[in-house]
N, CA, C and O atoms as a Tripos MOL2 file, in Angstrom:
@<TRIPOS>MOLECULE
protein
  212   211    53     0     0
PROTEIN
NO_CHARGES

@<TRIPOS>ATOM
      1 N         130.6290   61.3830  105.7170 N.3       1 MET1
      2 CA        129.8030   61.6140  104.5540 C.3       1 MET1
      3 C         130.4870   62.5790  103.5900 C.2       1 MET1
      4 O         130.7220   62.2280  102.4330 O.2       1 MET1
      5 N         130.8130   63.7980  104.0510 N.am      2 PHE2
      6 CA        131.5670   64.7440  103.2320 C.3       2 PHE2
      7 C         132.9620   64.8930  103.8080 C.2       2 PHE2
      8 O         133.1490   64.9800  105.0220 O.2       2 PHE2
      9 N         133.8970   64.9200  102.9470 N.am      3 ASN3
     10 CA        135.2390   65.1920  103.4510 C.3       3 ASN3
     11 C         135.4040   66.7030  103.6250 C.2       3 ASN3
     12 O         134.7060   67.4710  102.9630 O.2       3 ASN3
     13 N         136.2940   67.1390  104.4860 N.am      4 PRO4
     14 CA        136.4080   68.5800  104.7980 C.3       4 PRO4
     15 C         136.8580   69.4300  103.6080 C.2       4 PRO4
     16 O         136.5970   70.6330  103.5880 O.2       4 PRO4
     17 N         137.5210   68.8420  102.6270 N.am      5 GLN5
     18 CA        137.9570   69.6370  101.4900 C.3       5 GLN5
     19 C         136.7830   70.0540  100.5970 C.2       5 GLN5
     20 O         136.8860   71.0320   99.8560 O.2       5 GLN5
     21 N         135.6870   69.3270  100.6650 N.am      6 MET6
     22 CA        134.5530   69.6380   99.7990 C.3       6 MET6
     23 C         133.5420   70.5800  100.4560 C.2       6 MET6
     24 O         132.6020   71.0250   99.7970 O.2       6 MET6
     25 N         133.7150   70.8840  101.7180 N.am      7 MET7
     26 CA        132.7310   71.7210  102.3980 C.3       7 MET7
     27 C         132.6510   73.1500  101.8550 C.2       7 MET7
     28 O         131.5380   73.6690  101.7600 O.2       7 MET7
     29 N         133.7320   73.8150  101.4950 N.am      8 PRO8
     30 CA        133.5730   75.1630  100.9380 C.3       8 PRO8
     31 C         132.7780   75.1860   99.6360 C.2       8 PRO8
     32 O         132.0630   76.1490   99.3620 O.2       8 PRO8
     33 N         132.8970   74.1520   98.8520 N.am      9 LEU9
     34 CA        132.1180   74.0790   97.6230 C.3       9 LEU9
     35 C         130.6300   73.9650   97.9370 C.2       9 LEU9
     36 O         129.8050   74.5810   97.2630 O.2       9 LEU9
     37 N         130.2910   73.1990   98.9360 N.am     10 ASN10
     38 CA        128.8830   73.0690   99.3100 C.3      10 ASN10
     39 C         128.3380   74.3830   99.8760 C.2      10 ASN10
     40 O         127.2040   74.7640   99.5840 O.2      10 ASN10
     41 N         129.1430   75.0720  100.6830 N.am     11 TRP11
     42 CA        128.6940   76.3600  101.2090 C.3      11 TRP11
     43 C         128.5260   77.3770  100.0910 C.2      11 TRP11
     44 O         127.6120   78.2000  100.1270 O.2      11 TRP11
     45 N         129.3930   77.3230   99.1160 N.am     12 LEU12
     46 CA        129.2940   78.2570   97.9980 C.3      12 LEU12
     47 C         128.0430   77.9910   97.1670 C.2      12 LEU12
     48 O         127.3640   78.9280   96.7480 O.2      12 LEU12
     49 N         127.7420   76.7380   96.9320 N.am     13 THR13
     50 CA        126.5190   76.4380   96.1710 C.3      13 THR13
     51 C         125.2740   76.8250   96.9600 C.2      13 THR13
     52 O         124.2960   77.2990   96.3810 O.2      13 THR13
     53 N         125.2990   76.6330   98.2550 N.am     14 LEU14
     54 CA        124.1640   77.0530   99.0810 C.3      14 LEU14
     55 C         123.9920   78.5660   99.0540 C.2      14 LEU14
     56 O         122.8760   79.0730   98.9440 O.2      14 LEU14
     57 N         125.0940   79.2720   99.1550 N.am     15 LEU15
     58 CA        125.0280   80.7290   99.1100 C.3      15 LEU15
     59 C         124.4900   81.2050   97.7620 C.2      15 LEU15
     60 O         123.6450   82.0990   97.7120 O.2      15 LEU15
     61 N         124.9590   80.6300   96.7080 N.am     16 MET16
     62 CA        124.4710   81.0160   95.3800 C.3      16 MET16
     63 C         122.9930   80.6820   95.2210 C.2      16 MET16
     64 O         122.2310   81.4770   94.6710 O.2      16 MET16
     65 N         122.5930   79.5320   95.6920 N.am     17 TYR17
     66 CA        121.1960   79.1330   95.5860 C.3      17 TYR17
     67 C         120.2860   80.0850   96.3500 C.2      17 TYR17
     68 O         119.2900   80.5560   95.8010 O.2      17 TYR17
     69 N         120.6090   80.3730   97.6010 N.am     18 PHE18
     70 CA        119.7530   81.2420   98.4000 C.3      18 PHE18
     71 C         119.7800   82.6780   97.9120 C.2      18 PHE18
     72 O         118.7690   83.3740   98.0090 O.2      18 PHE18
     73 N         120.8900   83.1330   97.3990 N.am     19 SER19
     74 CA        120.9200   84.4910   96.8630 C.3      19 SER19
     75 C         120.0840   84.6000   95.5960 C.2      19 SER19
     76 O         119.4160   85.6110   95.3780 O.2      19 SER19
     77 N         120.1140   83.5660   94.7580 N.am     20 MET20
     78 CA        119.2750   83.5880   93.5630 C.3      20 MET20
     79 C         117.7860   83.5330   93.9230 C.2      20 MET20
     80 O         116.9700   84.2140   93.3010 O.2      20 MET20
     81 N         117.4410   82.7340   94.9100 N.am     21 VAL21
     82 CA        116.0460   82.6770   95.3520 C.3      21 VAL21
     83 C         115.6190   84.0160   95.9400 C.2      21 VAL21
     84 O         114.4980   84.4660   95.7020 O.2      21 VAL21
     85 N         116.4800   84.6420   96.6890 N.am     22 PHE22
     86 CA        116.1860   85.9480   97.2720 C.3      22 PHE22
     87 C         115.9810   87.0010   96.1910 C.2      22 PHE22
     88 O         115.0370   87.7880   96.2580 O.2      22 PHE22
     89 N         116.8560   87.0160   95.2000 N.am     23 MET23
     90 CA        116.7210   87.9820   94.1100 C.3      23 MET23
     91 C         115.4560   87.7250   93.2930 C.2      23 MET23
     92 O         114.7820   88.6690   92.8810 O.2      23 MET23
     93 N         115.1390   86.4850   93.0610 N.am     24 LEU24
     94 CA        113.9230   86.1520   92.3270 C.3      24 LEU24
     95 C         112.6800   86.5820   93.0930 C.2      24 LEU24
     96 O         111.7390   87.1220   92.5100 O.2      24 LEU24
     97 N         112.6780   86.3470   94.3710 N.am     25 PHE25
     98 CA        111.5610   86.7580   95.2170 C.3      25 PHE25
     99 C         111.3780   88.2690   95.1980 C.2      25 PHE25
    100 O         110.2540   88.7600   95.0980 O.2      25 PHE25
    101 N         112.4820   89.0090   95.2930 N.am     26 ASN26
    102 CA        112.3860   90.4660   95.2750 C.3      26 ASN26
    103 C         111.9160   90.9860   93.9270 C.2      26 ASN26
    104 O         111.1260   91.9280   93.8670 O.2      26 ASN26
    105 N         112.3880   90.3890   92.8560 N.am     27 MET27
    106 CA        111.9480   90.8270   91.5320 C.3      27 MET27
    107 C         110.4720   90.5290   91.3100 C.2      27 MET27
    108 O         109.7540   91.3310   90.7130 O.2      27 MET27
    109 N         110.0260   89.3860   91.7880 N.am     28 MET28
    110 CA        108.6090   89.0640   91.6350 C.3      28 MET28
    111 C         107.7430   90.0460   92.4310 C.2      28 MET28
    112 O         106.6860   90.4590   91.9570 O.2      28 MET28
    113 N         108.1740   90.4130   93.6120 N.am     29 ASN29
    114 CA        107.4040   91.3630   94.4110 C.3      29 ASN29
    115 C         107.4240   92.7550   93.8010 C.2      29 ASN29
    116 O         106.4370   93.4870   93.8710 O.2      29 ASN29
    117 N         108.5470   93.1140   93.2050 N.am     30 TYR30
    118 CA        108.6570   94.4690   92.6640 C.3      30 TYR30
    119 C         107.8840   94.6190   91.3600 C.2      30 TYR30
    120 O         107.2000   95.6250   91.1690 O.2      30 TYR30
    121 N         107.9740   93.6600   90.4750 N.am     31 PHE31
    122 CA        107.4020   93.8090   89.1490 C.3      31 PHE31
    123 C         105.9770   93.2850   89.0190 C.2      31 PHE31
    124 O         105.3100   93.5960   88.0330 O.2      31 PHE31
    125 N         105.4940   92.5170   89.9580 N.am     32 CYS32
    126 CA        104.1530   91.9420   89.8080 C.3      32 CYS32
    127 C         103.0680   92.8140   90.4190 C.2      32 CYS32
    128 O         101.8890   92.6090   90.1320 O.2      32 CYS32
    129 N         103.4270   93.7670   91.2400 N.am     33 ILE33
    130 CA        102.4140   94.6400   91.8250 C.3      33 ILE33
    131 C         102.1540   95.7790   90.8460 C.2      33 ILE33
    132 O         103.0560   96.5510   90.5220 O.2      33 ILE33
    133 N         100.9230   95.8730   90.3830 N.am     34 LEU34
    134 CA        100.5530   96.9200   89.4380 C.3      34 LEU34
    135 C          99.8360   98.0250   90.1970 C.2      34 LEU34
    136 O          98.8480   97.7870   90.8920 O.2      34 LEU34
    137 N         100.3470   99.2150   90.0520 N.am     35 TYR35
    138 CA         99.7770  100.3570   90.7480 C.3      35 TYR35
    139 C          99.0420  101.2160   89.7260 C.2      35 TYR35
    140 O          99.6310  101.7000   88.7600 O.2      35 TYR35
    141 N          97.7420  101.3950   89.9580 N.am     36 HIS36
    142 CA         96.9350  102.2220   89.0710 C.3      36 HIS36
    143 C          96.4370  103.4320   89.8680 C.2      36 HIS36
    144 O          95.5140  103.3100   90.6730 O.2      36 HIS36
    145 N          97.0370  104.5740   89.6490 N.am     37 PRO37
    146 CA         96.5660  105.7480   90.4020 C.3      37 PRO37
    147 C          95.2120  106.2320   89.8880 C.2      37 PRO37
    148 O          94.8940  106.0990   88.7060 O.2      37 PRO37
    149 N          94.4460  106.7790   90.7730 N.am     38 LYS38
    150 CA         93.1350  107.3020   90.3920 C.3      38 LYS38
    151 C          93.3340  108.7160   89.8360 C.2      38 LYS38
    152 O          93.8730  109.5950   90.5090 O.2      38 LYS38
    153 N          92.8970  108.9050   88.6220 N.am     39 MET39
    154 CA         93.1020  110.1980   87.9760 C.3      39 MET39
    155 C          91.9340  111.1570   88.1960 C.2      39 MET39
    156 O          91.9960  112.3060   87.7580 O.2      39 MET39
    157 N          90.8950  110.7190   88.8500 N.am     40 SER40
    158 CA         89.7270  111.5860   89.0260 C.3      40 SER40
    159 C          90.0190  112.7440   89.9820 C.2      40 SER40
    160 O          89.3920  113.7980   89.8780 O.2      40 SER40
    161 N          90.9450  112.5660   90.8930 N.am     41 HIS41
    162 CA         91.2540  113.6160   91.8540 C.3      41 HIS41
    163 C          92.1940  114.6610   91.2870 C.2      41 HIS41
    164 O          92.3260  115.7430   91.8600 O.2      41 HIS41
    165 N          92.8430  114.3670   90.1890 N.am     42 TYR42
    166 CA         93.8840  115.2450   89.6850 C.3      42 TYR42
    167 C          93.5230  115.8620   88.3370 C.2      42 TYR42
    168 O          94.4140  116.1440   87.5350 O.2      42 TYR42
    169 N          92.2600  116.0710   88.0770 N.am     43 GLN43
    170 CA         91.8750  116.6940   86.8230 C.3      43 GLN43
    171 C          92.0820  118.1990   86.8980 C.2      43 GLN43
    172 O          91.7850  118.8420   87.9050 O.2      43 GLN43
    173 N          92.5890  118.7280   85.8220 N.am     44 ILE44
    174 CA         92.8510  120.1590   85.7570 C.3      44 ILE44
    175 C          91.5980  120.8560   85.2480 C.2      44 ILE44
    176 O          91.0280  120.4670   84.2280 O.2      44 ILE44
    177 N          91.1820  121.8750   85.9580 N.am     45 LYS45
    178 CA         89.9850  122.6050   85.5580 C.3      45 LYS45
    179 C          90.3910  123.7290   84.6120 C.2      45 LYS45
    180 O          91.2330  124.5650   84.9410 O.2      45 LYS45
    181 N          89.7880  123.7340   83.4530 N.am     46 ASN46
    182 CA         90.0280  124.8020   82.4890 C.3      46 ASN46
    183 C          88.9390  125.8520   82.6390 C.2      46 ASN46
    184 O          87.7600  125.5860   82.4040 O.2      46 ASN46
    185 N          89.3500  127.0340   83.0280 N.am     47 ILE47
    186 CA         88.4040  128.1250   83.2090 C.3      47 ILE47
    187 C          88.6150  129.1010   82.0560 C.2      47 ILE47
    188 O          89.7060  129.6420   81.8730 O.2      47 ILE47
    189 N          87.5640  129.3130   81.2910 N.am     48 LYS48
    190 CA         87.6430  130.2460   80.1720 C.3      48 LYS48
    191 C          87.0480  131.5830   80.6130 C.2      48 LYS48
    192 O          85.9140  131.6700   81.0820 O.2      48 LYS48
    193 N          87.8550  132.5980   80.4410 N.am     49 TYR49
    194 CA         87.4010  133.9410   80.7780 C.3      49 TYR49
    195 C          86.9580  134.6400   79.5070 C.2      49 TYR49
    196 O          87.6180  134.5470   78.4720 O.2      49 TYR49
    197 N          85.8560  135.3270   79.5910 N.am     50 SER50
    198 CA         85.4210  136.1400   78.4630 C.3      50 SER50
    199 C          85.4800  137.6010   78.9020 C.2      50 SER50
    200 O          84.6220  138.0840   79.6400 O.2      50 SER50
    201 N          86.4990  138.2770   78.4340 N.am     51 TRP51
    202 CA         86.7070  139.6730   78.8150 C.3      51 TRP51
    203 C          85.8870  140.5620   77.8960 C.2      51 TRP51
    204 O          85.9100  140.4000   76.6760 O.2      51 TRP51
    205 N          85.1720  141.4910   78.4840 N.am     52 LYS52
    206 CA         84.3570  142.4220   77.7050 C.3      52 LYS52
    207 C          84.9750  143.8040   77.8550 C.2      52 LYS52
    208 O          84.8020  144.4690   78.8770 O.2      52 LYS52
    209 N          85.6860  144.2200   76.8410 N.am     53 TRP53
    210 CA         86.3830  145.5140   76.9100 C.3      53 TRP53
    211 C          85.5020  146.5890   76.3580 C.2      53 TRP53
    212 O          85.8990  147.7540   76.3230 O.2      53 TRP53
@<TRIPOS>BOND
     1     1     2 1
     2     2     3 1
     3     3     4 2
     4     3     5 am
     5     5     6 1
     6     6     7 1
     7     7     8 2
     8     7     9 am
     9     9    10 1
    10    10    11 1
    11    11    12 2
    12    11    13 am
    13    13    14 1
    14    14    15 1
    15    15    16 2
    16    15    17 am
    17    17    18 1
    18    18    19 1
    19    19    20 2
    20    19    21 am
    21    21    22 1
    22    22    23 1
    23    23    24 2
    24    23    25 am
    25    25    26 1
    26    26    27 1
    27    27    28 2
    28    27    29 am
    29    29    30 1
    30    30    31 1
    31    31    32 2
    32    31    33 am
    33    33    34 1
    34    34    35 1
    35    35    36 2
    36    35    37 am
    37    37    38 1
    38    38    39 1
    39    39    40 2
    40    39    41 am
    41    41    42 1
    42    42    43 1
    43    43    44 2
    44    43    45 am
    45    45    46 1
    46    46    47 1
    47    47    48 2
    48    47    49 am
    49    49    50 1
    50    50    51 1
    51    51    52 2
    52    51    53 am
    53    53    54 1
    54    54    55 1
    55    55    56 2
    56    55    57 am
    57    57    58 1
    58    58    59 1
    59    59    60 2
    60    59    61 am
    61    61    62 1
    62    62    63 1
    63    63    64 2
    64    63    65 am
    65    65    66 1
    66    66    67 1
    67    67    68 2
    68    67    69 am
    69    69    70 1
    70    70    71 1
    71    71    72 2
    72    71    73 am
    73    73    74 1
    74    74    75 1
    75    75    76 2
    76    75    77 am
    77    77    78 1
    78    78    79 1
    79    79    80 2
    80    79    81 am
    81    81    82 1
    82    82    83 1
    83    83    84 2
    84    83    85 am
    85    85    86 1
    86    86    87 1
    87    87    88 2
    88    87    89 am
    89    89    90 1
    90    90    91 1
    91    91    92 2
    92    91    93 am
    93    93    94 1
    94    94    95 1
    95    95    96 2
    96    95    97 am
    97    97    98 1
    98    98    99 1
    99    99   100 2
   100    99   101 am
   101   101   102 1
   102   102   103 1
   103   103   104 2
   104   103   105 am
   105   105   106 1
   106   106   107 1
   107   107   108 2
   108   107   109 am
   109   109   110 1
   110   110   111 1
   111   111   112 2
   112   111   113 am
   113   113   114 1
   114   114   115 1
   115   115   116 2
   116   115   117 am
   117   117   118 1
   118   118   119 1
   119   119   120 2
   120   119   121 am
   121   121   122 1
   122   122   123 1
   123   123   124 2
   124   123   125 am
   125   125   126 1
   126   126   127 1
   127   127   128 2
   128   127   129 am
   129   129   130 1
   130   130   131 1
   131   131   132 2
   132   131   133 am
   133   133   134 1
   134   134   135 1
   135   135   136 2
   136   135   137 am
   137   137   138 1
   138   138   139 1
   139   139   140 2
   140   139   141 am
   141   141   142 1
   142   142   143 1
   143   143   144 2
   144   143   145 am
   145   145   146 1
   146   146   147 1
   147   147   148 2
   148   147   149 am
   149   149   150 1
   150   150   151 1
   151   151   152 2
   152   151   153 am
   153   153   154 1
   154   154   155 1
   155   155   156 2
   156   155   157 am
   157   157   158 1
   158   158   159 1
   159   159   160 2
   160   159   161 am
   161   161   162 1
   162   162   163 1
   163   163   164 2
   164   163   165 am
   165   165   166 1
   166   166   167 1
   167   167   168 2
   168   167   169 am
   169   169   170 1
   170   170   171 1
   171   171   172 2
   172   171   173 am
   173   173   174 1
   174   174   175 1
   175   175   176 2
   176   175   177 am
   177   177   178 1
   178   178   179 1
   179   179   180 2
   180   179   181 am
   181   181   182 1
   182   182   183 1
   183   183   184 2
   184   183   185 am
   185   185   186 1
   186   186   187 1
   187   187   188 2
   188   187   189 am
   189   189   190 1
   190   190   191 1
   191   191   192 2
   192   191   193 am
   193   193   194 1
   194   194   195 1
   195   195   196 2
   196   195   197 am
   197   197   198 1
   198   198   199 1
   199   199   200 2
   200   199   201 am
   201   201   202 1
   202   202   203 1
   203   203   204 2
   204   203   205 am
   205   205   206 1
   206   206   207 1
   207   207   208 2
   208   207   209 am
   209   209   210 1
   210   210   211 1
   211   211   212 2
@<TRIPOS>SUBSTRUCTURE
     1 MET1         2 RESIDUE 1 A MET
     2 PHE2         6 RESIDUE 1 A PHE
     3 ASN3        10 RESIDUE 1 A ASN
     4 PRO4        14 RESIDUE 1 A PRO
     5 GLN5        18 RESIDUE 1 A GLN
     6 MET6        22 RESIDUE 1 A MET
     7 MET7        26 RESIDUE 1 A MET
     8 PRO8        30 RESIDUE 1 A PRO
     9 LEU9        34 RESIDUE 1 A LEU
    10 ASN10       38 RESIDUE 1 A ASN
    11 TRP11       42 RESIDUE 1 A TRP
    12 LEU12       46 RESIDUE 1 A LEU
    13 THR13       50 RESIDUE 1 A THR
    14 LEU14       54 RESIDUE 1 A LEU
    15 LEU15       58 RESIDUE 1 A LEU
    16 MET16       62 RESIDUE 1 A MET
    17 TYR17       66 RESIDUE 1 A TYR
    18 PHE18       70 RESIDUE 1 A PHE
    19 SER19       74 RESIDUE 1 A SER
    20 MET20       78 RESIDUE 1 A MET
    21 VAL21       82 RESIDUE 1 A VAL
    22 PHE22       86 RESIDUE 1 A PHE
    23 MET23       90 RESIDUE 1 A MET
    24 LEU24       94 RESIDUE 1 A LEU
    25 PHE25       98 RESIDUE 1 A PHE
    26 ASN26      102 RESIDUE 1 A ASN
    27 MET27      106 RESIDUE 1 A MET
    28 MET28      110 RESIDUE 1 A MET
    29 ASN29      114 RESIDUE 1 A ASN
    30 TYR30      118 RESIDUE 1 A TYR
    31 PHE31      122 RESIDUE 1 A PHE
    32 CYS32      126 RESIDUE 1 A CYS
    33 ILE33      130 RESIDUE 1 A ILE
    34 LEU34      134 RESIDUE 1 A LEU
    35 TYR35      138 RESIDUE 1 A TYR
    36 HIS36      142 RESIDUE 1 A HIS
    37 PRO37      146 RESIDUE 1 A PRO
    38 LYS38      150 RESIDUE 1 A LYS
    39 MET39      154 RESIDUE 1 A MET
    40 SER40      158 RESIDUE 1 A SER
    41 HIS41      162 RESIDUE 1 A HIS
    42 TYR42      166 RESIDUE 1 A TYR
    43 GLN43      170 RESIDUE 1 A GLN
    44 ILE44      174 RESIDUE 1 A ILE
    45 LYS45      178 RESIDUE 1 A LYS
    46 ASN46      182 RESIDUE 1 A ASN
    47 ILE47      186 RESIDUE 1 A ILE
    48 LYS48      190 RESIDUE 1 A LYS
    49 TYR49      194 RESIDUE 1 A TYR
    50 SER50      198 RESIDUE 1 A SER
    51 TRP51      202 RESIDUE 1 A TRP
    52 LYS52      206 RESIDUE 1 A LYS
    53 TRP53      210 RESIDUE 1 A TRP
């Protein structure tokens, strides 16, 4: 079916294909997850002091 001289070309295309699919999968996982932190726990309390001298 395939002659031996053409096998490295097929392996190279397979490697390129799977590496591109792997990179696409990783990018989709990294950029599609939206993280929204809750800001209610991290509010800064402003305390006003009234000094009576």
